[in-house]
C-alpha positions in Angstrom: -18.3 39.2 10.4 -21.4 37.5 11.3 -23.7 36.7 8.4 -26.2 34.5 10.1 -28.4 34.6 13.2 -29.2 31.8 15.7 -32.1 30.5 17.2 -32.8 31.1 20.8 -34.9 32.0 23.7 -37.0 35.0 22.6 -38.0 36.3 26.0 -34.6 38.1 26.9 -36.0 41.5 27.6 -35.3 44.0 24.8 -33.6 46.5 27.2 -30.9 43.8 27.9 -29.9 43.8 24.2 -27.6 46.4 22.4 -27.9 47.0 18.8 -25.3 45.6 16.5 -23.1 47.8 14.5 -25.4 49.5 12.1 -23.0 49.8 9.2 -21.6 46.1 9.2 -24.0 44.0 11.3 -21.2 43.1 13.5 -21.5 42.5 17.4 -18.6 43.5 19.4 -19.8 42.2 22.8 -17.8 38.9 23.8 -20.1 36.0 23.9 -22.8 37.6 21.8 -23.9 37.4 18.0 -25.7 39.7 15.8 -29.2 38.4 15.3 -32.7 39.8 13.9 -34.8 39.6 16.8 -38.6 39.5 16.0 -39.5 41.4 19.2 -36.8 43.9 19.6 -36.4 47.3 17.5 -36.2 47.3 13.8 -32.7 46.5 13.4 -30.3 43.5 14.5 -29.3 43.3 18.0 -26.5 41.6 20.1 -27.9 38.2 21.5 -26.1 36.2 24.3 -25.0 33.0 22.9 -25.6 31.4 26.2 -29.2 31.8 25.7 -29.3 30.4 22.1 -29.3 27.0 20.3 -26.4 26.4 18.1 -28.2 26.2 14.8 -28.6 28.6 12.2 -31.6 31.0 11.4 -32.2 32.8 8.1 -29.1 35.1 7.6 -28.9 38.7 8.3 -27.1 40.4 5.3 -23.6 41.7 6.4 -21.2 44.1 5.1 -17.5 43.9 4.5 -15.4 45.0 7.4 -14.4 47.9 7.6 -17.7 49.3 6.8 -16.4 52.7 6.1 -14.4 51.5 3.1 -11.1 52.5 4.5 -8.2 50.2 4.1 -4.5 50.5 5.3 -3.4 51.9 2.0 -6.4 54.1 1.2 -5.7 57.8 0.1 -7.7 60.6 -0.6 -7.9 63.3 -3.4 -5.7 66.2 -2.6 -8.2 68.7 -4.0 -11.5 68.9 -2.2 -14.9 70.1 -3.3 -16.9 72.6 -1.5 -20.2 71.0 0.0 -21.2 73.7 2.4 -20.5 77.5 2.5 -17.4 78.9 0.5 -19.2 82.2 -0.2 -17.3 84.2 2.3 -18.5 84.9 5.9 -22.1 85.9 6.2 -25.7 84.9 7.4 -27.3 84.0 4.2 -28.3 80.2 3.9 -25.5 79.8 1.3 -23.0 81.2 3.6 -21.4 80.3 7.1 -19.7 82.4 9.9 -17.0 80.8 11.9 -18.2 77.2 11.3 -16.9 74.8 13.9 -18.2 71.2 14.4 -19.7 69.2 11.5 -21.8 66.0 11.5 -22.3 63.9 8.2 -25.4 61.5 8.1 -25.9 58.3 6.1 -27.2 60.4 3.1 -24.1 62.5 2.8 -26.0 65.5 4.3 -23.6 67.8 6.2 -24.7 69.6 9.6 -22.8 72.5 10.4 -22.6 74.1 13.8 -22.4 77.7 12.3 -21.1 79.3 15.3 -20.9 82.9 14.3 -24.6 82.8 13.2 -25.9 81.0 16.3 -27.5 78.2 14.4 -27.1 74.7 12.8 -27.5 74.4 9.1 -28.0 71.3 7.2 -26.6 70.9 3.6 -28.2 68.1 1.7 -25.8 66.3 -0.7 -25.3 68.4 -3.9 -27.2 71.4 -2.4 -26.0 74.9 -3.1 -27.5 76.2 -0.1 -28.4 75.2 3.3 -31.4 74.8 5.6 -32.0 76.2 8.9 -32.7 73.3 11.3 -31.9 74.8 14.8 -31.5 78.3 16.3 -31.3 81.1 13.8 -33.4 83.2 16.0 -30.6 85.7 17.3 -28.4 85.3 20.1 -30.0 84.2 23.3 -30.8 81.9 26.1 -34.4 80.8 25.2 -35.0 77.2 23.9 -35.2 78.3 20.3 -31.9 80.2 20.4 -28.3 79.2 20.5 -25.2 81.2 21.6 -22.1 80.1 19.8 -23.0 76.5 19.1 -19.7 74.7 18.9 -20.8 71.1 17.7 -23.6 68.9 16.6 -24.4 65.3 16.6 -27.4 63.7 15.0 -29.1 60.4 15.6 -31.0 58.0 13.0 -34.3 59.9 13.9 -32.9 63.2 12.9 -32.6 64.4 16.6 -29.7 66.8 17.1 -27.4 67.0 20.1 -25.9 70.6 20.2 -23.1 71.7 22.4 -24.5 75.4 23.0 -21.3 76.7 24.2 -22.0 80.2 25.6 -25.2 79.1 27.2 -23.3 76.4 29.0 -25.7 73.5 27.9 -26.3 70.8 25.6 -29.6 70.9 23.7 -31.6 68.0 22.3 -33.4 69.3 19.4 -36.0 66.9 17.9 -36.3 66.7 13.9 -38.4 69.7 12.7 -39.1 71.1 16.2 -39.2 74.8 16.8 -37.1 74.6 20.0 -34.8 72.4 21.9 -34.5 71.2 25.5 -31.6 71.2 27.8 -30.3 67.6 28.6 -27.1 68.9 30.3 -26.5 72.3 31.8 -23.5 74.3 33.7 -21.0 72.6 31.3 -18.8 74.3 28.8 -19.5 72.2 26.0 -16.9 72.1 23.3 -17.9 68.9 21.4 -20.6 66.2 21.2 -20.7 62.7 20.0 -23.0 59.7 20.0 -22.2 56.0 20.2 -24.1 53.1 18.7 -26.1 52.8 21.7 -27.4 56.2 21.7 -25.4 57.4 24.6 -23.9 61.1 24.3 -20.5 62.1 25.1 -19.6 65.7 25.8 -16.2 67.7 26.3 -16.3 70.2 29.2 -13.4 72.4 28.4 -13.2 74.5 31.4 -13.3 71.6 33.7 -11.1 69.3 31.7 -13.8 66.6 31.8 -15.6 64.2 29.5 -19.2 63.6 30.5 -21.6 60.7 29.3 -25.2 61.1 28.9 -27.9 58.4 28.2 -31.6 58.5 27.4 -33.7 58.9 30.4 -31.0 60.4 32.7 -31.3 63.9 34.3 -27.6 64.1 34.8 -24.5 63.3 33.1 -21.8 60.6 34.4 -18.2 61.7 34.6 -16.2 59.2 32.7 -12.8 61.0 32.6 -11.1 64.2 34.2 -7.9 65.9 34.4 -7.9 66.9 30.6 -7.3 70.5 30.1 -8.6 72.1 26.9 -10.5 68.7 25.9 -12.4 69.3 22.8 -14.6 67.3 20.4 -14.7 63.7 21.6 -15.4 60.9 19.0 -16.3 57.2 19.6 -15.2 54.0 18.2 -16.7 50.2 19.0 -13.9 48.9 21.4 -15.6 50.8 23.4 -13.3 53.8 23.7 -13.5 57.6 23.5 -10.9 59.6 21.5 -10.5 63.5 22.2 -8.3 66.2 21.1 -6.5 68.1 24.0 -5.4 71.4 22.5 -3.2 72.9 25.1 -1.2 69.8 25.2 -1.0 69.3 21.4 -2.2 65.7 21.7 -5.0 63.2 21.1 -6.1 60.8 23.9 -7.8 57.5 23.8 -9.9 56.6 26.9 -11.0 53.0 27.5 -14.4 53.1 28.9 -14.1 49.8 30.5 -10.6 50.1 32.2 -10.6 53.8 32.4 -7.1 53.8 30.8 -6.1 57.0 29.2 -3.2 56.7 26.5 -1.9 59.2 24.0 -2.6 58.1 20.4 -1.1 61.2 18.7 1.1 64.2 19.1 2.3 65.2 22.6 4.6 68.2 21.8 4.1 71.4 19.8 5.6 71.8 16.3 5.5 71.1 12.6 7.1 67.8 12.5 5.1 64.7 11.7 5.7 63.4 15.4 4.2 66.8 16.5 0.9 68.6 16.4 0.0 72.2 16.7 -3.2 72.9 18.6 -5.3 70.1 17.4 -9.0 70.6 17.4 -10.6 67.4 16.5 -9.8 63.8 15.9 -11.8 60.8 14.5 -11.0 57.0 14.1 -11.6 54.4 11.3 -12.4 50.9 11.9 -8.7 49.9 11.7 -8.0 52.3 14.6 -6.2 54.8 12.6 -6.5 58.4 14.1 -7.2 61.4 11.8 -6.4 64.5 13.5 -7.3 68.2 12.5 -4.0 69.6 13.1 -5.2 73.1 13.2 -2.2 75.4 13.3 -0.3 73.2 10.8 -3.1 73.7 8.4 -3.4 69.7 7.7 -5.1 66.5 8.5 -2.8 63.9 9.8 -3.2 60.1 10.1 -1.6 58.2 12.8 -1.6 54.4 12.8 -2.2 52.4 16.0 1.0 52.6 18.0 2.9 54.8 15.6 5.2 57.6 16.8 4.5 59.8 13.9 1.9 60.6 11.5 1.4 61.0 7.6 -0.4 64.1 5.9 -3.6 62.9 4.4 -4.9 66.2 3.0 -3.8 69.9 3.3 -0.2 70.7 4.7 0.2 73.4 2.0 -0.1 76.3 4.6 -3.0 78.7 5.2 -5.0 79.6 2.1 -8.2 79.3 0.1 -7.4 76.9 -2.6 -9.0 73.4 -2.9 -5.9 71.7 -2.0 -5.5 73.7 1.3 -7.0 73.2 4.7 -6.7 76.6 6.5 -6.8 76.2 10.2 -9.0 73.0 10.0 -11.2 72.7 13.0 -13.4 69.7 12.6 -13.6 66.6 10.3 -15.7 63.7 9.6 -16.2 60.5 7.4 -19.3 59.5 5.4 -20.3 55.7 5.1 -18.1 55.5 1.9 -14.9 56.7 3.8 -14.8 60.2 2.0 -13.3 62.8 4.3 -15.0 66.2 5.1 -13.1 68.8 6.8 -14.4 72.4 8.0 -11.7 75.1 7.7 -11.3 78.9 8.3 -12.4 79.8 4.8 -16.1 79.5 6.0 -16.6 76.3 4.2 -16.7 72.4 4.2 -14.7 70.5 1.9 -15.3 66.9 0.8 -12.1 64.9 -0.2 -12.9 61.7 -2.2 -11.3 58.4 -0.9 -9.2 56.4 -3.4 -9.5 52.7 -2.6 -7.7 51.5 -5.8 -4.9 50.3 -3.6 -7.2 48.2 -1.4 -7.1 44.3 -1.7 
């Protein structure tokens, strides 16, 4: 962990510098250090040591790593609490209809891709009803409409990136805007994720491809292909992309630098802990553990790096609507404290509190 900056040459252009990890103030680029640069952005950036003097400047406060609060022995409460929906299927703002992808922001607000209602709904922490933040104007193809939105990612400014599935596009929707704009088209978007640099990653299920889009680009860049049934990518800080591959019952890790693709979970259909059954989503913590929404096994499973089998984190008690059941979980997310959020077939999002009492 870097807890200090260095003094150096100020006129490296800001466009050459990438942001540090926003949670931990760590820099993961070789030969760089996290510094508070007076000319660039409002947050620390990764600065090249080759252009710095080896004397220390005023420190940048750091956070313990991992910043998500998850240690190797962390567990989660087996009973969740409902933080969105849970009032049967419907179109009122306290209801959801076929919720798919979710995003949890730094304030523990939950954004839900409300697939069956053609809208994105935001539920603030502790709220009993949601707020309409995108769509909700009926099914359609206009810029103020969505058609079966499958997933959503949100940046620090509140800008949403929505995989608008049946419209075969990805919409960029600015905070409080009445409509969005297409940044990618002709794509069967089944998931969207954003990395620390602001780049967007989209799964194209029909083509079996992962596409990267960066601000200012007019087209996407192909980063992986030959992935049938790929859904819901997620990012880590290696840099790598993780994606569930439904039809092959596995989760893949794609190294963005070497282009190497490796299986990190599953690989055959079944109910054993070394198997998955139509997984729909995966996320990764800062230790490299992969958490899988093992959809048709009604459970969330954790796979450690290099493991040949996983362990059940929550669920695994069959289909049902009790608070200790995750019926056909389709997406999952962590908040900054490491609490786990799961969207399931009960038209709800469940929050499972982390237990760090065993962490050193």
